[in-house]
C-alpha positions in Angstrom: 1.2 31.2 4.7 3.0 29.3 7.6 2.2 26.0 6.2 4.1 23.6 7.4 7.6 22.0 5.5 8.4 18.7 4.0 11.2 17.4 1.6 9.5 17.5 -1.1 7.6 14.3 -1.6 4.8 14.7 1.2 6.1 11.3 3.0 9.8 12.7 5.2 10.5 13.6 8.6 8.6 16.8 8.4 4.9 15.3 7.5 3.1 14.7 10.7 -0.1 15.5 9.5 -0.5 11.8 8.1 -0.2 7.9 7.3 3.4 7.3 5.7 2.4 4.1 3.4 6.2 3.1 3.3 7.2 -0.6 1.9 7.5 -2.1 5.3 4.3 -0.4 6.7 2.7 -1.6 4.1 4.2 -5.3 4.4 3.1 -4.9 8.3 -0.6 -4.0 7.2 -0.6 -7.2 5.1 0.4 -9.1 7.6 -1.8 -7.5 10.2 -4.7 -8.1 7.5 -4.4 -11.9 7.5 -5.8 -12.0 10.5 -8.9 -11.1 8.4 -8.3 -12.5 5.5 -7.2 -16.0 6.4 -3.6 -16.1 5.6 -3.7 -14.8 2.4 -2.7 -11.3 2.7 -0.1 -12.3 4.5 1.1 -14.3 1.7 1.7 -11.1 -0.5 3.1 -9.6 2.6 6.0 -12.3 2.0 6.3 -11.6 -1.7 6.4 -7.7 -1.0 9.0 -8.3 1.1 11.0 -10.3 -0.7 11.2 -8.0 -3.5 11.2 -4.7 -2.0 14.6 -6.1 0.1 16.5 -6.9 -3.3 15.3 -3.1 -4.2 15.8 -1.2 -0.5 17.0 2.3 -0.7 16.9 3.6 2.6 18.8 2.4 5.8 16.3 2.2 8.2 14.0 0.0 6.3 16.7 -2.7 6.0 15.9 -4.0 9.8 12.6 -3.9 8.8 12.5 -6.4 6.2 14.6 -9.2 7.8 12.6 -8.7 10.9 9.3 -8.9 8.6 10.5 -11.9 7.0 11.9 -13.9 9.8 8.4 -13.0 11.6 6.8 -14.4 9.0 9.1 -17.8 8.1 9.1 -18.3 12.2 5.5 -17.9 12.4 4.7 -20.8 9.2 7.0 -23.4 10.8 5.6 -22.4 14.1 1.9 -22.8 12.6 3.1 -26.3 10.9 4.3 -27.3 14.3 1.3 -26.3 16.5 -0.9 -27.6 13.6 0.7 -31.2 14.2 0.2 -31.0 18.5 -3.2 -30.1 17.8 -3.3 -34.7 17.8 -2.2 -34.2 21.4 -4.3 -30.9 22.0 -1.0 -28.9 23.0 -1.7 -27.2 19.8 -4.7 -25.3 20.3 -2.7 -23.6 23.3 -0.1 -22.4 20.3 -2.4 -20.7 17.9 -3.8 -18.2 20.0 0.0 -17.6 20.9 1.3 -17.5 17.5 -1.3 -15.4 16.4 -0.1 -12.4 19.7 3.1 -13.0 18.4 2.7 -12.3 15.0 0.6 -9.3 16.0 2.9 -7.6 17.9 5.7 -8.1 16.3 3.8 -6.5 12.9 2.3 -3.5 15.4 6.0 -2.6 16.3 7.6 -2.3 13.1 4.4 -0.4 11.9 5.3 1.8 14.6 8.6 2.3 14.1 8.2 2.0 10.3 5.7 5.4 10.9 8.8 7.3 12.6 11.4 5.8 10.0 13.2 4.1 12.2 15.0 1.1 12.7 14.1 -1.8 14.4 16.5 -2.4 16.8 17.0 -5.9 17.2 15.5 -7.4 13.5 17.5 -11.0 14.7 15.1 -11.6 17.6 12.8 -14.3 18.3 11.2 -12.1 20.6 9.9 -8.9 20.1 
């Protein structure tokens, strides 16, 4: 009789019972899954990010798309630089740092997306 109220879709602000699989959450999970899949799900994530960015209906999600797209491309370029620098052994230090950077940014976006909050500074290189 006293059931929690929702906005009718089952995934709105009134629903605190479950995990919200909104678009930025799915992309973040794809990026995190890239650690287990050798980067395959990260490629799926960047394709989804670019496709869904144009279909975006919610204002809070726009900052997540910018943040996640930048995360992928900066890490991609950083990975190429780290690979080249492996020949002078610096790249071996850069790969773990790059992995931590991607992981932290993905988790931060995931947490904010679950709260349906925008990313505070989507254009930043830090967190």
